[in-house]
Structure formats: C-alpha cells, structure tokens
MIMIGU-552958 format. One record per residue (C-alpha): residue number from 0; residue in one letter; y negated, z negated, x negated. Coordinates in nm, 4 decimals. Layout:
N
(NUM "A" (Y Z X))
...
! end
This chain:
345
(0 "M" (-4.0696 -11.0541 2.5243))
(1 "K" (-3.8035 -11.2835 2.6561))
(2 "R" (-3.4571 -11.1269 2.6602))
(3 "L" (-3.2737 -11.1160 2.9950))
(4 "P" (-2.9623 -11.3297 3.0267))
(5 "R" (-2.6410 -11.1426 2.9496))
(6 "W" (-2.5103 -11.1793 3.3040))
(7 "L" (-2.8293 -11.0230 3.4427))
(8 "R" (-2.8129 -10.7331 3.1988))
(9 "L" (-2.4532 -10.6686 3.2995))
(10 "T" (-2.5430 -10.6871 3.6660))
(11 "R" (-2.8258 -10.4407 3.6225))
(12 "G" (-2.5939 -10.2044 3.4366))
(13 "W" (-2.3391 -10.2158 3.7162))
(14 "V" (-2.6122 -10.1541 3.9736))
(15 "I" (-2.7256 -9.8429 3.7857))
(16 "I" (-2.3678 -9.7178 3.7620))
(17 "A" (-2.3158 -9.7831 4.1315))
(18 "V" (-2.6324 -9.5926 4.2204))
(19 "L" (-2.5235 -9.2981 4.0034))
(20 "V" (-2.1809 -9.2956 4.1675))
(21 "V" (-2.3413 -9.2976 4.5115))
(22 "L" (-2.5778 -9.0132 4.4156))
(23 "L" (-2.3000 -8.8049 4.2628))
(24 "T" (-2.0758 -8.8646 4.5630))
(25 "A" (-2.3566 -8.7716 4.8008))
(26 "G" (-2.4301 -8.4581 4.5982))
(27 "A" (-2.0652 -8.3587 4.6025))
(28 "L" (-2.0476 -8.4135 4.9784))
(29 "V" (-2.3612 -8.2052 5.0360))
(30 "T" (-2.2269 -7.9259 4.8143))
(31 "R" (-1.8905 -7.9311 4.9885))
(32 "S" (-2.0579 -7.9302 5.3284))
(33 "W" (-2.2705 -7.6290 5.2246))
(34 "Y" (-1.9632 -7.4513 5.0907))
(35 "E" (-1.7568 -7.5124 5.4050))
(36 "R" (-2.0437 -7.4004 5.6308))
(37 "N" (-2.0668 -7.0765 5.4376))
(38 "L" (-1.6976 -7.0116 5.4936))
(39 "G" (-1.7546 -7.0089 5.8689))
(40 "P" (-1.8180 -6.7041 6.0883))
(41 "V" (-2.1501 -6.5240 6.0603))
(42 "S" (-2.1863 -6.5212 6.4391))
(43 "S" (-1.9880 -6.5163 6.7620))
(44 "S" (-2.0028 -6.1362 6.7840))
(45 "D" (-1.6748 -5.9517 6.8296))
(46 "A" (-1.8253 -5.6149 6.7350))
(47 "V" (-1.5722 -5.4440 6.5076))
(48 "T" (-1.6712 -5.3165 6.1646))
(49 "Y" (-1.4204 -5.1064 5.9731))
(50 "F" (-1.4334 -5.2240 5.6132))
(51 "T" (-1.2580 -5.0311 5.3372))
(52 "I" (-1.1330 -5.1746 5.0077))
(53 "Q" (-1.0556 -4.9167 4.7454))
(54 "P" (-0.7695 -4.9545 4.4949))
(55 "G" (-0.8817 -5.1596 4.1958))
(56 "E" (-1.2156 -5.2530 4.3519))
(57 "S" (-1.3742 -5.5603 4.1943))
(58 "L" (-1.4048 -5.8872 4.3838))
(59 "H" (-1.7831 -5.8770 4.3479))
(60 "N" (-1.8018 -5.5301 4.5013))
(61 "I" (-1.5827 -5.6444 4.7903))
(62 "S" (-1.7904 -5.9556 4.8555))
(63 "T" (-2.1162 -5.7614 4.8261))
(64 "G" (-1.9897 -5.5038 5.0739))
(65 "L" (-1.8820 -5.7717 5.3207))
(66 "S" (-2.2220 -5.9378 5.2896))
(67 "N" (-2.4061 -5.6074 5.3400))
(68 "D" (-2.1995 -5.5484 5.6548))
(69 "H" (-2.2886 -5.9001 5.7792))
(70 "L" (-1.9242 -6.0116 5.7797))
(71 "I" (-1.9606 -6.3140 5.5479))
(72 "K" (-2.2395 -6.5685 5.5067))
(73 "N" (-2.2469 -6.6081 5.1320))
(74 "I" (-2.1152 -6.3979 4.8427))
(75 "Q" (-2.0660 -6.6905 4.6028))
(76 "S" (-1.8729 -6.8971 4.8574))
(77 "F" (-1.6460 -6.6028 4.9378))
(78 "E" (-1.5723 -6.5403 4.5705))
(79 "F" (-1.5172 -6.9114 4.5002))
(80 "Y" (-1.2723 -6.9293 4.7911))
(81 "V" (-1.0759 -6.6269 4.6693))
(82 "R" (-1.0711 -6.7298 4.3045))
(83 "G" (-0.9978 -7.0948 4.3820))
(84 "R" (-0.6800 -6.9945 4.5652))
(85 "K" (-0.5929 -6.7180 4.3156))
(86 "L" (-0.5872 -6.4574 4.5928))
(87 "Y" (-0.7764 -6.1681 4.4366))
(88 "A" (-0.4634 -6.0139 4.2836))
(89 "K" (-0.2982 -6.0290 4.6273))
(90 "M" (-0.5781 -5.8504 4.8118))
(91 "Q" (-0.4641 -5.5081 4.9286))
(92 "A" (-0.6573 -5.1821 4.9462))
(93 "G" (-0.7067 -5.0263 5.2870))
(94 "T" (-0.9332 -5.0213 5.5903))
(95 "Y" (-0.9598 -5.3393 5.7959))
(96 "A" (-1.1033 -5.4069 6.1416))
(97 "L" (-1.3276 -5.7115 6.0911))
(98 "T" (-1.5796 -5.8920 6.3112))
(99 "P" (-1.8678 -6.1349 6.2422))
(100 "S" (-1.6761 -6.3966 6.4446))
(101 "M" (-1.4065 -6.4172 6.1759))
(102 "S" (-1.4283 -6.6873 5.9104))
(103 "T" (-1.3857 -6.6184 5.5399))
(104 "P" (-1.0285 -6.7615 5.5396))
(105 "Q" (-0.9395 -6.5320 5.8316))
(106 "I" (-1.0872 -6.2258 5.6607))
(107 "V" (-0.9151 -6.3023 5.3308))
(108 "S" (-0.5826 -6.3683 5.5053))
(109 "K" (-0.6010 -6.0320 5.6796))
(110 "I" (-0.6730 -5.8516 5.3530))
(111 "V" (-0.4078 -6.0394 5.1551))
(112 "N" (-0.1481 -5.9640 5.4232))
(113 "G" (-0.2467 -5.5980 5.4262))
(114 "E" (-0.3194 -5.5900 5.7998))
(115 "V" (-0.4837 -5.2486 5.7789))
(116 "S" (-0.6133 -5.0754 6.0877))
(117 "T" (-0.4086 -4.7961 6.2381))
(118 "N" (-0.5294 -4.4844 6.4183))
(119 "L" (-0.8114 -4.4397 6.1685))
(120 "M" (-0.9175 -4.1478 5.9543))
(121 "T" (-1.0955 -4.2815 5.6464))
(122 "I" (-1.3310 -4.0809 5.4278))
(123 "L" (-1.3764 -4.2784 5.1080))
(124 "P" (-1.6962 -4.2732 4.8971))
(125 "G" (-1.7046 -4.0881 4.5685))
(126 "K" (-1.4599 -3.8259 4.6947))
(127 "T" (-1.4857 -3.4493 4.6702))
(128 "I" (-1.4268 -3.1964 4.9456))
(129 "A" (-1.0872 -3.1261 4.7881))
(130 "D" (-0.9974 -3.4969 4.8055))
(131 "I" (-1.1067 -3.5246 5.1691))
(132 "K" (-0.9196 -3.2109 5.2713))
(133 "Q" (-0.6066 -3.3575 5.1150))
(134 "A" (-0.6582 -3.6781 5.3171))
(135 "F" (-0.6711 -3.4712 5.6357))
(136 "K" (-0.3582 -3.2841 5.5301))
(137 "T" (-0.1804 -3.6140 5.4664))
(138 "A" (-0.2894 -3.7309 5.8122))
(139 "G" (-0.1017 -3.4380 5.9625))
(140 "Y" (-0.3721 -3.1801 6.0294))
(141 "A" (-0.2763 -2.8136 5.9910))
(142 "A" (-0.4279 -2.6001 5.7180))
(143 "A" (-0.6028 -2.3664 5.9614))
(144 "E" (-0.7634 -2.6560 6.1495))
(145 "I" (-0.8782 -2.8146 5.8227))
(146 "A" (-1.0307 -2.4862 5.7043))
(147 "A" (-1.2285 -2.4483 6.0275))
(148 "A" (-1.3373 -2.8138 6.0295))
(149 "F" (-1.4753 -2.7934 5.6746))
(150 "D" (-1.6670 -2.4703 5.7342))
(151 "P" (-2.0424 -2.5449 5.7680))
(152 "A" (-2.0715 -2.2520 6.0102))
(153 "T" (-1.8657 -2.4550 6.2597))
(154 "Y" (-2.1626 -2.6894 6.3123))
(155 "P" (-2.4742 -2.4750 6.3721))
(156 "D" (-2.6332 -2.7559 6.5743))
(157 "E" (-2.6007 -3.0305 6.3120))
(158 "S" (-2.9511 -3.0877 6.1740))
(159 "V" (-2.8273 -3.2403 5.8482))
(160 "L" (-2.6815 -2.9033 5.7469))
(161 "A" (-3.0265 -2.7441 5.7538))
(162 "N" (-3.0614 -2.8984 5.4068))
(163 "L" (-2.7761 -2.6869 5.2641))
(164 "P" (-2.8695 -2.3754 5.0664))
(165 "P" (-2.6978 -2.0489 5.1664))
(166 "G" (-2.3313 -2.0442 5.0735))
(167 "A" (-2.3070 -2.4189 5.0072))
(168 "S" (-2.0072 -2.6198 5.1241))
(169 "L" (-2.0107 -2.9632 5.2866))
(170 "E" (-1.9729 -3.1230 4.9428))
(171 "G" (-2.1674 -3.4492 4.9326))
(172 "F" (-2.2625 -3.4433 5.3015))
(173 "L" (-1.9550 -3.6100 5.4537))
(174 "Y" (-2.0611 -3.9719 5.4810))
(175 "P" (-1.7824 -4.2181 5.3906))
(176 "D" (-1.6525 -4.4317 5.6767))
(177 "S" (-1.3471 -4.4946 5.8929))
(178 "F" (-1.3289 -4.2976 6.2147))
(179 "Q" (-1.1092 -4.3804 6.5104))
(180 "K" (-0.8577 -4.1124 6.6024))
(181 "T" (-0.5549 -4.0500 6.8170))
(182 "S" (-0.2776 -3.7966 6.7709))
(183 "T" (-0.4896 -3.5435 6.9600))
(184 "T" (-0.8297 -3.5989 6.7951))
(185 "P" (-0.9490 -3.2674 6.6443))
(186 "A" (-1.0452 -3.2639 6.2779))
(187 "Q" (-1.3812 -3.1179 6.3777))
(188 "T" (-1.4605 -3.4295 6.5799))
(189 "I" (-1.4189 -3.6519 6.2745))
(190 "I" (-1.6165 -3.4192 6.0476))
(191 "R" (-1.8964 -3.3991 6.3033))
(192 "E" (-1.9142 -3.7799 6.3264))
(193 "S" (-1.9308 -3.8018 5.9476))
(194 "L" (-2.2096 -3.5429 5.9297))
(195 "E" (-2.4073 -3.7256 6.1973))
(196 "E" (-2.3677 -4.0506 6.0057))
(197 "M" (-2.5015 -3.8782 5.6950))
(198 "Q" (-2.8011 -3.7594 5.8956))
(199 "G" (-2.8573 -4.1195 6.0037))
(200 "H" (-2.8757 -4.2294 5.6412))
(201 "L" (-3.1241 -3.9572 5.5478))
(202 "T" (-3.4059 -4.1486 5.7085))
(203 "A" (-3.7736 -4.0616 5.6882))
(204 "D" (-3.8062 -4.3283 5.4173))
(205 "I" (-3.5256 -4.1752 5.2095))
(206 "T" (-3.6474 -3.8164 5.2407))
(207 "A" (-4.0043 -3.9232 5.1614))
(208 "G" (-3.8699 -4.1049 4.8558))
(209 "F" (-3.6903 -3.7904 4.7417))
(210 "K" (-4.0125 -3.5935 4.7800))
(211 "A" (-4.2035 -3.8531 4.5783))
(212 "Q" (-3.9548 -3.7984 4.2955))
(213 "G" (-4.0072 -3.4221 4.3133))
(214 "L" (-3.6707 -3.3579 4.4766))
(215 "S" (-3.5659 -3.1673 4.7849))
(216 "I" (-3.3196 -3.3361 5.0196))
(217 "Y" (-3.0329 -3.1318 4.8737))
(218 "Q" (-3.1380 -3.2241 4.5195))
(219 "G" (-3.1723 -3.5899 4.6178))
(220 "V" (-2.8206 -3.5917 4.7603))
(221 "T" (-2.6939 -3.4153 4.4481))
(222 "L" (-2.8436 -3.6796 4.2192))
(223 "A" (-2.7216 -3.9609 4.4470))
(224 "S" (-2.3664 -3.8273 4.4129))
(225 "I" (-2.3971 -3.8547 4.0341))
(226 "V" (-2.5560 -4.2010 4.0484))
(227 "Y" (-2.2794 -4.3298 4.2758))
(228 "Q" (-2.0003 -4.2217 4.0423))
(229 "E" (-2.1771 -4.3260 3.7238))
(230 "S" (-2.2793 -4.6706 3.8457))
(231 "G" (-1.9988 -4.8294 4.0454))
(232 "D" (-2.2314 -5.1210 4.1252))
(233 "P" (-2.5015 -5.1031 4.3957))
(234 "A" (-2.7184 -5.3468 4.1978))
(235 "S" (-2.7300 -5.1042 3.9038))
(236 "D" (-2.7877 -4.7888 4.1122))
(237 "P" (-3.1723 -4.7981 4.1055))
(238 "T" (-3.1837 -4.8272 3.7249))
(239 "V" (-2.9189 -4.5587 3.6746))
(240 "A" (-3.1249 -4.3366 3.9062))
(241 "Q" (-3.4371 -4.4178 3.7014))
(242 "V" (-3.2646 -4.3064 3.3808))
(243 "F" (-3.1644 -3.9697 3.5284))
(244 "L" (-3.5026 -3.9115 3.6915))
(245 "S" (-3.6806 -3.9915 3.3644))
(246 "R" (-3.4553 -3.7508 3.1748))
(247 "L" (-3.5229 -3.4782 3.4324))
(248 "K" (-3.8988 -3.5267 3.4021))
(249 "Q" (-3.8809 -3.5166 3.0217))
(250 "G" (-3.6624 -3.2068 3.0181))
(251 "M" (-3.3661 -3.3950 2.8693))
(252 "P" (-3.0128 -3.3026 2.9774))
(253 "L" (-2.8557 -3.5620 3.2079))
(254 "Q" (-2.5403 -3.5767 2.9911))
(255 "S" (-2.3399 -3.7239 3.2763))
(256 "N" (-1.9663 -3.7501 3.2164))
(257 "V" (-1.8884 -3.7362 3.5864))
(258 "T" (-2.0473 -3.3910 3.6183))
(259 "A" (-1.8271 -3.2625 3.3361))
(260 "D" (-1.5246 -3.4235 3.5048))
(261 "Y" (-1.6105 -3.2486 3.8316))
(262 "A" (-1.6522 -2.9164 3.6545))
(263 "S" (-1.3172 -2.9596 3.4786))
(264 "D" (-1.1375 -3.0527 3.7999))
(265 "L" (-1.2967 -2.7560 3.9752))
(266 "A" (-1.1649 -2.5249 3.7036))
(267 "G" (-0.8238 -2.6924 3.7053))
(268 "V" (-0.8322 -2.7845 3.3362))
(269 "A" (-0.8142 -3.1075 3.1376))
(270 "R" (-1.1376 -3.3045 3.1572))
(271 "T" (-1.3771 -3.2304 2.8741))
(272 "V" (-1.7528 -3.2513 2.8180))
(273 "S" (-1.7442 -2.9038 2.6600))
(274 "I" (-1.6329 -2.7219 2.9766))
(275 "Q" (-1.8361 -2.4075 3.0396))
(276 "S" (-1.9747 -2.4653 3.3878))
(277 "P" (-2.3171 -2.4958 3.5515))
(278 "Y" (-2.1984 -2.8365 3.6738))
(279 "N" (-2.1655 -2.9648 3.3163))
(280 "T" (-2.4929 -3.1469 3.2488))
(281 "Y" (-2.4051 -3.1814 2.8809))
(282 "L" (-2.4502 -2.8072 2.8378))
(283 "H" (-2.7017 -2.7307 3.1109))
(284 "A" (-3.0386 -2.8954 3.1677))
(285 "G" (-3.1481 -3.0119 3.5103))
(286 "L" (-2.9333 -3.0962 3.8091))
(287 "P" (-2.5974 -2.9288 3.8731))
(288 "P" (-2.5844 -2.6639 4.1504))
(289 "G" (-2.4885 -2.9217 4.4113))
(290 "P" (-2.3323 -3.2633 4.4802))
(291 "I" (-2.0147 -3.3644 4.2975))
(292 "G" (-1.8815 -3.5793 4.5816))
(293 "N" (-2.0000 -3.8009 4.8626))
(294 "M" (-2.1726 -4.1350 4.8241))
(295 "A" (-2.2680 -4.4572 5.0005))
(296 "G" (-2.6166 -4.5296 5.1292))
(297 "D" (-2.7114 -4.7481 4.8304))
(298 "A" (-2.7049 -4.4447 4.6009))
(299 "L" (-2.9355 -4.2514 4.8347))
(300 "K" (-3.1774 -4.5447 4.8389))
(301 "A" (-3.1633 -4.5712 4.4597))
(302 "V" (-3.2722 -4.2109 4.4103))
(303 "A" (-3.5467 -4.2447 4.6705))
(304 "H" (-3.6655 -4.5752 4.5244))
(305 "P" (-3.5588 -4.6046 4.1593))
(306 "S" (-3.6365 -4.9106 3.9517))
(307 "S" (-3.9682 -4.9297 3.7664))
(308 "T" (-3.7982 -4.9513 3.4267))
(309 "D" (-3.8330 -4.6856 3.1553))
(310 "Y" (-3.4835 -4.6522 3.0086))
(311 "L" (-3.3409 -4.3201 2.8902))
(312 "Y" (-2.9797 -4.4183 2.8179))
(313 "F" (-2.6994 -4.6311 2.9590))
(314 "I" (-2.3381 -4.7033 2.8840))
(315 "A" (-2.0691 -4.8682 3.0970))
(316 "G" (-1.9122 -5.1393 2.8838))
(317 "D" (-1.5460 -5.2350 2.8752))
(318 "D" (-1.6344 -5.5368 3.0899))
(319 "G" (-1.7685 -5.3123 3.3683))
(320 "T" (-2.1305 -5.4034 3.2959))
(321 "I" (-2.3848 -5.1248 3.2494))
(322 "H" (-2.6024 -5.1617 2.9407))
(323 "F" (-2.9359 -4.9769 2.9331))
(324 "S" (-3.1322 -4.8599 2.6293))
(325 "H" (-3.4695 -4.7037 2.5504))
(326 "T" (-3.3764 -4.5086 2.2392))
(327 "E" (-3.0791 -4.3209 2.0959))
(328 "T" (-3.0501 -4.5865 1.8232))
(329 "E" (-3.0314 -4.8675 2.0793))
(330 "H" (-2.7811 -4.6628 2.2794))
(331 "Q" (-2.5501 -4.6192 1.9802))
(332 "Q" (-2.5734 -4.9913 1.9082))
(333 "A" (-2.4769 -5.0669 2.2684))
(334 "I" (-2.1761 -4.8348 2.2370))
(335 "S" (-2.0640 -5.0117 1.9192))
(336 "Q" (-2.1097 -5.3541 2.0736))
(337 "Y" (-1.9877 -5.3095 2.4314))
(338 "C" (-1.7762 -4.9942 2.4606))
(339 "H" (-1.4594 -4.9761 2.2549))
(340 "K" (-1.1736 -4.8896 2.4913))
(341 "L" (-1.3630 -4.6741 2.7412))
(342 "C" (-1.5604 -4.4821 2.4810))
(343 "A" (-1.2457 -4.4101 2.2804))
(344 "Q" (-1.0899 -4.2244 2.5740))
! end
C-alpha cells in the first residue's frame, strides 16, 4: 500500500487533534451548562420551608435533606458547589427559612452567614423528652406550663395518642420540625402541632407496613427510634431496620448501643452496655418498653418497608459508613477493618 505523503499525514493528525479539542470543549460546555442549571431555583414558589441543620451534620445529609424538601435540584451539584468554594466548614447549624425560588448560591450564602429564622421553636430529631423539655425551658417557658404541655392527658382528642399504652409518656411521638411562635404562644400549641404532624406521618401505608412486620404502631415507632439513632443516614435506614427485624424474628437480642445509652441517661449514670434496665437490649431480648427518642419520617418508612437483605449484624465505621455482615465472624472482621476509633470508645 502506498504511503501517504508526510504533509498529508501531518494534516490528518492535526485534523484529528482539532476534532478532539472541539469535542472536549463541547463536552465541557454541556457539563458546565448542566451544572449551572442545577444551581438554579427549583421553582418560582415562595412557600417557606423551615430547614434545620444539626451541629456536625455531614454535607451529604444536608444536601439529601434539601433535595427531599424540594429546595435544590441536584444533590451532586449542591455538594460540588459547596466543596469547590470550601464552604462546608463555614456552614452554621440552625433553622433556616428557605423557599424553592432560592438558588443554591442563595441557600448556601444564608447558611454560611448563619441567617437563622427567629420566632421559631425547633424540635430536633433523635431527641428525648428530657432534651425537648430543656429546649422549651431555654425558650423561656415556665416549668408548670412545660409539665402540662408534655402530659398526654392534656390532649384527649389527639388520635395519635390512642397508640400509647397506659402510663406511657410522649416519648417518640413528638415529630421533629420548626414551629412558628410568638412571645405569647402556649407550649401546648406547639406540642399539639408536633403530635398532629406525627399523626400525618403514620399513614395507612406505614401502619400497614408495621403490621406486616408483626409490630403494633407503638412497637413500630419504638423500633424506628432505634433505627434513626443507629443509622444516621436515610439511605441505610431500611437495611438497619432489616437487621433488627431479622434479629427479633430469630429471637436474638438487638444489642443496640443507643438503647443502652438511653437507659444509662435515664438512670443518670455513665453510659455502659451493662446497665440493668429493660431498655438495655444487650441484656433483654425483644424491643425496649418504648421509644428512646423521636425520629424523622425516613426511619418510620424503613421499619414499615425494610430492605430485602438478610444481614444480622452491622457496624458504623470510623468513616461514617455502615458495614453489614451475615455472620459473627464477618462482623468481627468488619470491626477490625473499619472500626478502630469508634469501637475503642
């Protein structure tokens, strides 16, 4: 075959390079255009959503929460924007009034500047009745008013409380959210709104899911409170729930650290997994007597609709990732490989 002249070979090479440059440039422009579009507002709606960032909350949890509340278009774009400008460390905990009409830069700016909403009473997730009472005390409510507001007997007409066994407190049934208040808003008004929000999350689908797992509504809420505190990541909730449900069905103790922590705090002693308490699932089989705190809706959904996996163990690694195992041997290997700092505590 006749060889092409050198000048023609060089020309062809430059043409190929030019085409590649054009394609790469076009690809970069398309990617940038996609990225910038995803930084824009979700819609033109000015409906306010109160979004709470907890101290030390991960960027992924924040972005996932914003996406679930329909406040940002794309989780990856939000995280790239924050990381690219090194703003995560500057983001401040608190409750923010956000709308779908705000762009990602506007939302991030508000959080970085700590422009928290005022005249709000916030009930955070994963908190106990004792924690929530303290928040009301800090907000200026008197002890007598707090005591009355947290008494289930104050709300005989609230249908959600029909699920409480005799003598139970409101533990686990105060749904986390931010509630608008003025200097004259009674504590009972806020508690009632929280209870009604909890009732709204106990949908027919959720309660039917509890029943399918062999749980009453109160038991489902109890397990959801454990799942929420053990997981820390909505994406892992269904598999964490599956582990606990499988252990319950096999008669294995849950061995949940957070139940032992709750029992220790309740007794006012240093946290230990050897605390003698019916809440300590290391020493007592089955579920504890009741919830160990409140929880977000994802944990309720996870218990109602657990994953289809068949794990029996999990460990939270030092990197924040949950590692699941089928056997005790695999579990111990996961501890050795992924959990050095946390498991040494």
